[in-house]
C-alpha positions as CSV (number, residue, x, y, z in Angstrom):
1,M,63.4,37.2,60.1
2,S,64.8,35.9,57.0
3,N,66.7,38.5,54.9
4,I,66.6,38.1,51.1
5,N,68.8,40.7,49.0
6,N,68.9,42.9,52.3
7,R,64.9,43.0,52.9
8,K,63.5,41.7,56.0
9,V,60.4,39.6,55.2
10,A,57.9,38.5,57.8
11,P,59.0,35.4,59.7
12,N,56.1,33.3,59.1
13,N,53.4,33.6,56.7
14,V,50.4,32.9,58.5
15,N,47.4,34.2,55.8
16,D,49.1,32.1,53.0
17,D,49.7,35.3,50.9
18,L,51.8,34.7,47.8
19,F,54.8,37.0,47.9
20,N,58.3,37.2,46.7
21,E,59.7,33.7,46.0
22,K,56.0,32.1,47.1
23,I,54.8,33.3,43.6
24,P,54.3,30.2,41.6
25,F,53.2,32.0,38.2
26,K,55.9,32.4,35.3
27,E,54.2,35.9,34.0
28,V,52.5,38.3,36.2
29,L,50.9,41.6,35.7
30,V,53.1,44.0,37.7
31,I,51.6,47.4,39.4
32,N,54.2,49.5,41.2
33,A,54.0,51.0,44.4
34,N,52.4,54.2,43.2
35,G,49.5,52.1,41.6
36,D,50.8,52.1,38.0
37,Q,50.4,49.3,35.8
38,L,54.2,48.2,34.7
39,G,52.9,45.8,32.3
40,V,53.1,41.8,32.0
41,M,56.5,40.3,32.8
42,S,58.2,37.4,34.1
43,R,58.0,36.7,37.7
44,K,61.9,37.0,37.8
45,E,62.2,40.4,36.2
46,A,59.2,41.7,38.6
47,L,61.1,40.2,41.5
48,D,64.4,42.2,40.4
49,I,62.4,45.3,40.3
50,A,60.7,45.0,43.5
51,Y,64.1,44.0,45.1
52,S,65.7,47.0,43.5
53,Q,63.1,49.4,45.1
54,N,64.0,47.5,48.5
55,L,60.4,46.4,48.3
56,D,58.4,42.9,48.1
57,L,56.1,41.4,45.2
58,L,52.6,40.5,46.4
59,C,50.4,38.5,44.3
60,V,46.7,40.4,44.9
61,A,44.9,38.5,42.3
62,P,46.1,34.8,42.0
63,K,42.8,33.7,40.0
64,A,43.3,36.4,37.3
65,R,45.2,35.6,33.8
66,P,48.1,36.7,34.1
67,A,47.9,36.8,37.8
68,V,48.4,40.5,39.3
69,C,51.2,41.4,41.5
70,K,51.6,44.7,43.3
71,I,55.1,45.9,44.6
72,L,54.8,47.0,48.1
73,D,56.5,46.7,51.7
74,Y,54.8,43.3,53.0
75,G,55.7,43.9,56.3
76,R,53.6,47.1,56.5
77,Y,50.9,45.5,54.4
78,H,50.7,42.2,56.9
79,F,50.4,44.7,59.9
80,E,47.9,47.0,58.0
81,Q,45.7,43.8,57.2
82,Q,46.1,42.4,61.2
83,K,44.9,46.2,61.9
84,K,42.0,46.1,59.8
85,A,41.0,42.4,61.2
86,K,41.3,43.4,64.7
87,E,39.3,46.8,64.0
88,A,36.7,44.6,62.2
89,K,36.5,42.4,65.5
90,R,36.0,45.0,68.0
91,K,33.2,46.5,65.9
92,Q,31.2,43.4,65.5
93,H,28.3,43.2,68.0
94,V,27.6,39.4,69.7
95,V,24.2,39.3,70.6
96,E,23.7,37.4,73.9
97,I,20.6,35.2,74.6
98,K,19.1,34.9,78.0
99,S,16.5,32.3,78.9
100,L,13.3,32.2,81.2
101,R,11.3,29.2,81.9
102,L,7.8,29.7,82.7
103,S,5.4,27.1,83.9
104,P,1.5,26.8,82.8
105,I,0.8,27.0,86.5
106,I,3.0,29.9,87.3
107,D,2.0,32.3,90.0
108,T,1.2,35.9,89.5
109,H,4.3,37.3,91.5
110,D,6.8,34.9,89.8
111,F,5.1,35.7,86.2
112,E,5.8,39.7,87.0
113,T,9.2,38.9,88.5
114,K,10.3,37.1,85.2
115,L,8.6,39.8,83.2
116,K,10.9,42.5,84.9
117,H,14.0,40.0,84.4
118,A,13.0,39.8,80.4
119,Q,12.4,43.6,80.2
120,K,15.7,44.4,81.8
121,W,17.5,41.9,79.4
122,I,15.8,43.3,76.4
123,G,16.4,46.9,77.6
124,A,20.2,45.8,77.7
125,G,19.7,45.0,74.1
126,M,19.6,41.1,74.8
127,K,17.6,38.3,73.1
128,V,15.3,36.4,75.4
129,K,14.3,32.9,74.6
130,I,11.1,31.8,76.8
131,D,10.3,28.2,77.4
132,M,7.1,26.7,79.2
133,R,7.6,23.1,79.9
134,F,4.5,21.2,80.1
135,R,5.2,18.2,82.6
136,G,3.1,15.1,83.2
137,R,-0.7,15.7,82.7
138,L,0.0,19.6,82.1
139,I,0.3,18.7,78.3
140,T,-3.2,18.0,78.3
141,R,-3.9,21.8,79.2
142,Q,-2.0,23.4,76.4
143,E,-4.5,26.0,76.0
144,V,-3.4,27.4,79.5
145,G,-0.1,27.7,78.6
146,K,-0.6,29.3,75.6
147,E,-2.6,31.8,77.3
148,I,0.3,32.6,79.9
149,M,2.4,32.7,77.2
150,N,0.6,35.1,74.9
151,D,-0.1,37.4,78.0
152,F,3.6,37.6,78.6
153,L,4.2,38.7,75.2
154,D,1.5,41.1,75.2
155,Q,3.0,42.9,77.9
156,M,6.6,42.9,76.5
157,S,5.4,43.9,73.0
158,E,5.8,47.4,73.5
159,I,9.7,47.1,73.9
160,A,10.1,43.6,72.0
161,V,9.4,42.0,69.0
162,V,8.5,38.0,68.7
163,E,11.5,36.9,66.7
164,K,10.1,33.4,66.4
165,K,6.5,32.8,67.3
166,P,5.6,30.4,70.1
167,S,5.5,26.6,68.9
168,L,5.4,23.4,70.7
169,E,8.3,21.2,70.3
170,G,7.9,17.8,72.1
171,N,6.7,19.0,75.8
172,T,8.4,22.5,75.5
173,M,6.3,25.7,73.9
174,S,9.1,28.0,73.3
175,T,9.4,31.7,71.7
176,V,12.2,34.1,71.2
177,L,11.8,38.2,71.8
178,A,14.4,40.6,70.6
179,P,14.7,44.2,71.5
180,K,12.7,46.5,68.8
181,K,15.0,48.4,66.6
182,K,15.0,52.4,67.5
């Protein structure tokens, strides 16, 4: 930690905040720790006021004219920002996509097994991508594959919505199912 006027400052400024000597502006609008405006003054005057209160000067609006700086405890501010970022990351929900592969010549038991897997995954809040690959001469029998795909979608319609309609790309027909909103 560096020590400027007996004030401890965070060692490495990872997020590129403009604070204390890093503020490049000659004149700044200063807001004190209570949120009151102290007016426009030179950067040196603002730093003197901040140091006299044993606090730091942080540029909160560098694009404003004049730039807006606030007097605060930078260590605490930085800690709060990290805490907010961690909390936001923890609350975000990543949707997992599971894949299933059907065939135009699938047997009924295999069809039901894949259906159960898809229902379990949809119930767990995941998306399901269903692919049907037409191999060899089966590409000429796309209507059979479409019928099987539509039957699968009909059986899943109570718990899932079709996010991407079945479409043929090359020799693979694919669709995406997502859980219904409650």
